[in-house]
N, C-alpha and C positions, 0 to 999 in steps of 0.2 A: 740915646736918652735914657736916663735912669729914673728920675723922679720928677713927676709933675703934680701939682695940686691946685684945686680950685676950692678954696676954703672960705669964700665970701658968703654972706647971707646971714639971716637972722640968728641962726644957731651959733654963730661965731661970737656973738655977744650975750648969749644965755648962759646963766649961772647953773652949774650942775646942782640939782636938788638931791641931797643925800638923805632927806627925810622921808621920801616916798620910793618904794619899790619900782624899779624899771625893768621892763621885759628883756631889753638887751642884755642888762647886767645879770639878770636872773638866769637867763639862757647861757651866759658865760660862766656862771657858778655851776650850773648842772654839767657844763662840758669840762669842768675841772679848771677853768680859768681864774685868774687873780684880779681882774678888773671889776670888782664889784664892792659894795659896801655892807656893813652888818645888816642894814635894812632889806637888802636883796637876799642875803643869806637867810635872814628869818623867814622871808616870804617864800624863798625856794624850799626850805625845810618844811615849812607848814604844808605847801603843795605836795611835796614828796610823801609827808605823813598821810595825806589823803590819797594819793595815787603814786606809789613808789616807782611805777614804770615810766615816770617822766624822764629820768635820766637815760633810759634805753631809747626813748623816742628822740631826745636831743642827740644822742651819740649816732643813731641810725640815721637821722636826718643829715649829719656831717659826712657819714660814710656814703650815703646816696649822692650827695654833691660831688664827693671825691670821684665816684665811679663815673658820673656824668661828665665831668671835666676830663677825666682821662680818655673817655670815648671821643669827646669833641676834639681834643688835640691830636690824639693818637690815630684815630680812624677817620673822623670827618675833616680833619685838617683845619680846624678853626684856629685862628690866631688873634681873636679879638673877643673880649668879654665885657658885657655891661651888667655888673652885679649890683642889684638895687635891694637896699635893706640888709647891707652886709653885716651890721652888728659890730662887735668888738672882735679884735684879733684873737684867734685861739691857735688851734693846730690845723695844718692843712687848709689855709686860707685859699681862695681861688687863684691868686697870683703864683703861690708857692707850688700848687699842684701843676699848673699849667706850664710855668717856666721851667720846672724840673724836665718837663718833656720837650719843651720848644722855647728856648731862652729869649726868642724875639717876640714872643707873645706880649700884647698890651691889654691892660685891664683897667677899667674905670669902675671904682666903688662909689656908690651912692647911699647916703644915709642922712637922717636929719635928727641928730641927737647930739648934745653938747659933749657928752663923755666920749663918744665915737669920734667926734672932732678933735678932742683933746689927744686921742691916740692915733690921729691919722698919720702922723710921722712914722710911728711904729709899724703901721700898715703899709705905708708907701715906700717899701723896699722893692728893688727891682734888679734883674740882670741888666748889665750894660746894653745888651741888645734889644731889650724889650723896654716897656714903660708901665708904670702904674699911676694912677691920679685918684683923687677923692673930690666928689661933688657933694656939696652940702645942699640937698634939695629934698623935697617931700614927694612921695610917690604920687600924690594927687596932683602934681604939676609936671605931667609927662613932657610938654613942650620944652620946659626949662631943663629937664634932665637930658633930653636928646641934644639940645643946642650946647650945653655945657660939655657933655661927653663927646661931641664932635670936634672939640678942640684937641682930643688925644686919639680918638678913633676915627677910622675912614669908613663911613657908612655907605660907601660904595662897594665894600667888601663884606662878605658874610660875618655876621657877628653873632655870638650867643648871648641871649638875654636870661639872666638868672634872676629868679624871683622866689627865694628860699625862706619859707615861713614869714612872709611879709604881707601876703594878701588877706590873711586873716585878721589883720589890723583895720581893714576896711569893712565897716559894718553893712554898707550898702552894696549888695552883690552886683547889681547892674552897673553900678559906677566902677566897681573893681574890674568887670569885664570890659568896660569902655576904655579903661586906662590901659589893660593889656593890649587891646587892639591898637590903641594909638601909638604905643611904643613900638608894636610890630610893624605898624605902617612906616615907621621911620627907618626900618631895616630892610635890607634887600634880599631878593630871593637867595635861597641857600642858607639863610641864618637859622638859628635854632632857639627854641623856647624851652627852659627848664623850670618847673614848677614843683614845689612840695610844700603841703601844708597839713596841719592837723585836721583829721577827718571826724565827722560825726556819725553815729550809727554802728560803731565798731566796739567801743568799750565804754560802758556806762560809768565806770569809775573815773575815767578821764574826763568825761563830760560833767560830772558832779564837781570835780576839782577845778575845771576851767570856769565853770558857771560861777562858782564861788569866788574865784580869783577876779572875774569880771566885775562882780559886785562889790569889791574891796576898795575901789577908788583908783586902783592902778589902771594904766592904758589896757584897754580890753583887747582880747584876741578871740575871734569867733570861729569855731570850728564849723566845717561845712560837710554836707553829704558827699559822698565820693562822685556822684553824677554832676555836681556843681563844679568839683575841682576838674573833672574830665572836661567840661564845657569850656574851660579857658582855652583848651586846645582846638576848638572848632575852626575847621578851614585849614588846619595844618596836617602834616603827615606824621602820625604818631609812630614812634619807633616801638619795636616789640621789647617787652611784653605789654606795652599800653600803659595806662595809669593803674598802678598797683600799690599795695602797702610796700613802703620803700625798701625793706629787707629783700623783697622779691624782685627788685629791679636789677637784673643781671648781677647777681651776687658773685663775689670772688670765689674762686675754687677753694681757696683755704678758709673762707669764712665758715662759721658755724651754720647749721641748717636754719634757714630763715623762718621767723615766727611772724604771724600776723600782728601788727600794731596800728594804732589809729593815726597813722602819718601816711598820706598817699602822695605819690608824685609821678611825674612822667617827663619824657623828653620828645620833642617834636620838631620836625624841620619845616621851614616856610617854603612853599612850593614857588 
């Protein structure tokens, strides 16, 4: 099986609004991608003017995800991924990293954005041995996500749940925790949870820039204290070195010396 897609749902009929900046497109711009509009570039440049370190955070986040996936496939033997809030395709997407190591790996991407939907076919490439699929669904509907993903993934087998820079879009922390729990409840023992998100209490410049962005009318993203990010892993077996600033999570031997940034993450196994 090469490509599968579940692209039904409200976003399939939505029009892409190019007059309002969108976080997925801005993130794509900071990563050096081309799937964005002038309004996103303007918002990204304005943000960078306040906090130049944002591109480092964006690229460090992607590098953290790559190292997570490399461990999960190469050492933990995971062959299924549920990547929610995937955003726009850039470099080293989940399926690219995973299938380079194990071509039979299956990946389901989930997002709820009309531009991501428009680019789903670009994302839905796969090795002949594996599969990729796209589900148009909102994080706030975990039951729908699990049901749709089960058309591609076998939830009797360990699966890696990827939540990269998506939980910050949920303003209600307890609701976010409940959704993570519900998603994990649908996965078997031996599954993994990978989370990384922007953190509060580390860099005042980042917080000032993000608070300004949130008040601009764009879709907000809420930075959280590190202890709240850590609590998403309650009941799981955190891998060393725990929840840390992402450059410190098992850095590559060839990488520059890691520096503290306001982006924290970790990887944990479901017992």
